[in-house]
N, C-alpha and C positions, 0 to 999 in steps of 0.2 A: 380862616373859614368859620362860618357859624355852625357847621355840622361836621361830624366825623363818620365815615362809612367803615363798617367793620371789615377787616381783612386779616388773614392769618398773620400772627406776629405783632399786630398793633398793640402797643402798651400805653396806658394812660399816664399822663403827667398831671400834676396839680394845676397847671395852667389851663387844662382843658375844662375846668369847672369854676363856678363861682363858689366862694367859701362863705358860709353863713354860720358864724359861731353861736348865734342865738337859737339854733335848732339842733336837735340830736338826730334828725332824720336824714337819710340819704335819698335825694331825689334824682335818680338817673333817668333823664328824659330820653328813653330809648324806644324806638318804634320799628316795626317791621314793614317795609314797603314791598309790594309785589305787584307784578303785572303779568298778564298771560295773553297768548294768541294761539293760533293753530296753523299748521301747514296742511292744506287740503291734499288728499291723496285720491286714488281711484275708488270707485264704487261707494262713495259716501264716507270713506274712512278719513282719518286725520291723525296728525301727531301733535300733541299739546306742547307748546313752547312757553316756558315760564322763567321769569327773573325775580329773585327775591334777595333782599339785602337789609341789614340792620343799620339804623342811623341813630347817632347820638346828637341831640340838639345842645350844643355847647352854651347857647345863650340862656337857656333855662335850667340846665343841669346844675344842681346845687349839692355841696357836701358840707357836713358840719366841721370838718377839719381836713388837713392835707396829709394826714399820717399814712404810713405805709400800709397799715392794716385796712384803713378805709379805702385806699386806692385799690388794694387787692380785692376787696369785696365788690366794688363797683366794676372791676375788671371781670369778675366772675359773672356778674349780671350781663355785661356786654357780650362775653363769650357764649353765654347761654342763647342770647338772641342771634349771634352769628351761627351757632349750631342750628337754630330753628330755620334760618334762611337756607342753609345747606340741606337740611332735611326736606324742606318743601321741594327743592329742585331734584333731590335724589328720588323722592317718592313719585314725582311726576315722570322722571326718566324711566322708572320701573314700570309705569303703565304701558309703555310701548305704543303700538298702533291701536287706535280705537275706532269704533263706528259711531257716527253722530246719532243714529237712531237708538242705539243701545245705551250709549254713554254720552249725552250732550256735554259740551265743553264746560258750561258754567257750573252745573251741579257737580260734575266730576272734580273741577278745581276747588269748589267750595269744600268738598269732602276732604281733599288733600290738605287744605289750609287748616281745617278743623282738627284733623288727625295730628298734624305737626304741633298745633297750638296746645292741644290737650297733653301730648307727650311732654312738651317742654314745661308746661304749667305745673305738671306733677313733679318734674325734676326741680323746678324753682321752689316749689312748696317745701320739698324735702330739704333742699339746701338751706333755705332761710330758717327752717326749724332747727337744723343742726348748728348753724352758725349763730343762733340766738343764745346759745349756752355761754356762760361766763368764760370758761376756758375752751376756746374754739380753735386754738392754734393748729392742732393736729387735724381737726375737721376741715379747716380751710385748705391745708396742704392736700388732703385727700380729694377734696372737690376740684382743686386745680388740676390734679393728676387725672381725675375722672373726666373732666371736660376736655383736657388735652387728648385723651384717648378717643372720646366721642368725635372730636373735630378731625383727628387724624384718620379714624376708621370710616368716616362718612365720605364717600367719593366726591370729588369736585366735578360738577356738571357745568358745561359751557354750551352756548349756542354756536353751532357751526353753520355758516352760510355758504352755499354753493351757487355761483352765478350760472345760469343756463347757457347752453351752447349757442343759442340763437338770440340776436339782439337787432334792434332797428334804430337808426339814427336820422336826425334831420339837421340841416345846416343852411346858413345863408351868409352872404358876404359880398365882396366886390371882386371883379376880375379885370384882367388886362390881357388882350390878345395881340400878339406881335406877328406881323406877316412879313414874308420874304418872297423873292421870285416875282412871278407875274401878278400874284395877289397884291403885293406891295405896290406894284406899278399902277394899279387901278383903285386901290382902297387904302385909306389911312388906318392905322392901328385902332382897335376898338377898346373902349372902357365901359364897364357896365355892372350889372348885378349878377350874382351867382347864387344858386340855391340847388338843393337836391336831397337825396336819400341814400342811405347805405343799409345793406342787409348783411349781417354777419352770421356765419355758421362756423363755430369753432375758430380756427385761424384764418378762414377765408372771408374776404370782403367783396361783395357785389355792390356796385355803386352806379347810381344814375345821377349825373352831374350836369346841370343845365345852366346856361347863362345867356343873357341878353345884353349886347353891347351897343354902343352908339359911336358912329364914325361918319365919314364922308367919302364920296368918290374923288379921285385925284384929277381925272380927266374924262372927257366924254367917252362913253363906250356903248356898244349895241349888244343887247342881250334880252330877247323877247320884248323889245321896246327900247326907247332912248333913255340913257342914263346921263344927264348933263353933268358937267364938271362941278365940283363942290356941292353936289346934292347931298343932303343928310340921308344917311342910311342906317339900317339896323343890321347887326350881325348876331345871329342866333347859333348856338352850338349845343349839342347834346353829346356827352360822353357816356358810353355804357362800358364799364370796366370790371375786371377781376383782379384782385390783389391778395397778397399774403401779409397778415399782420405780424409785426415784430414788436413785442411789448417789453418795456423795461422801465420800472418805477412809474413815473408820471408821464412818460413819453411813449408814443405809439407811432411807429413808422410803417408805411404800406407802399411797397413798390407794386406797380400795376401795369396791365396791358388791356387793350380793348378796341372799340370801334367808335369813331366820332362822326357825327352828322353836322355839317356846317352849311349855313345859308345866309346870303345877303338879300335884303329887300329894301325898297325905298321907305323912308320913315313915314312919309305921308302918302299912303296908298289905301285903296279900298279893295273890296273883295273881287272886283272885276279886273284889278291890275294884275297882269300876267308877268310882270317883271320879277324875275327871281334867278339868282345864281347860287347853285348848291353843289354839294359833293360829299362823298363818303371817304373816310380814310382810316387807316390804323392809327392808334395812339399809344404811346408809352409814357409813363410818368412816375412820380414819387410824391407821396403826401406825408407830412409830419404833423402829428397832433400833440398838443400839450394839454394834459388833463389838469383842470384847476379846481374842480369841485365835484364831490359825490353827494348824492342824496339817497337815503335808504328808507324805504317803506317795508312793511312786513313781507311783502311778496314781490317787490320790485326794487331795482337799483337804477338810478339815473346818473350818468357821468357827463359833466359839461367840459367842453374843450375849445381851444383855439386851434385853427388848422391853416397850414399853408400847403398849397397843392400846385405842383408844376408839371406840365405835360408838353409833349411835342408830337406833332403829326409830320412825319418826314415828307409826305406829299399829300396835301389836303384834297387833291383830285377834283378841285372845283373846275368845271369844264371851261377850257380856254383861258383860265386865270389861276392855274394851280401854283403852289409854292409851299415851302416849309412854313409851318405855323407853330408858334410858341404860346403857351397859355400860363399865366400866373394868377392864382386865386388865393385870397385870404378870407377866412370865414370863421364864424363861431357857431357852435351847435351842441347837441346833446345826443347821447346814446341811451337807450332804455333796454334793460334785460330783466327777465324773470329771475327771481331768487328763491331757492328752496332752502328751508331751514330745518335743522334737526338738533336735538340735544345729544351731546356726546360726553362720555366719561373721559376726563383728562387723566392721562396715565402719569 
């Protein structure tokens, strides 16, 4: 890697630097990166969210030699920067909840960065002054102990994200409806498109699943008009269901029950065509989701999934042509949920 990110316990090796014996100077190319956002609260209040970390650029960092003394010195510089990054996060955490009108986010964070920079700059100045003395063995040990104490006594702050109880999802795919009984006697099985929405509250899932399939009549029948044999038809179905989410790792299972609305119509019909065969029926089923990707925004989380959904209507109650109906649906989609962030102290 071209860079090293500071973390507790990280120790330099000579291979982390370029060695230039033509110079007596230590060039530790260390920078502090930081970024901030805020979590909106009620009444114009907010919580500041900040991330800060120290980075060493290995491609440009140069030492005059690889002696233990030189490595200890540059390690002190890196640990000072690591302390600065922790100090920025700790000072931000101590601010707590703020009001945007009283303390706008940018000036507030600029002040935090300046305070941390000034404090560490003074420490660095004192350290360099003491270590510039010819016999600095004891001073170096004292600074190593001092920095170890500063790092240990400065709490570690992390961002904690909590996904909201409510989320909404969209999906689309293909479906196959298999008919039995009198329905199968008059219509072929239907294949088509599936699409819908789900609304989740905690572990409950409410779903509207719609599909449009394509099939044919098997033989002539009468129903608000003449349906000749082998006529192309459309089969439309809507399932309104309630299910319970069972989540484990990347898998989500949802057993559900609900109501289905089913309808056959001629494929080539106009608004004056009265031919229609429909019915309402209970439906039970099971869906299995495989989550394959998450996308995080400061205040939102989107989860992408593959889904297989199987359901059965014990009796579709289509007038004069009822029978048991099986539905198999394969789809891809995504769920979106609000995310609330806060800074917490790691114990």
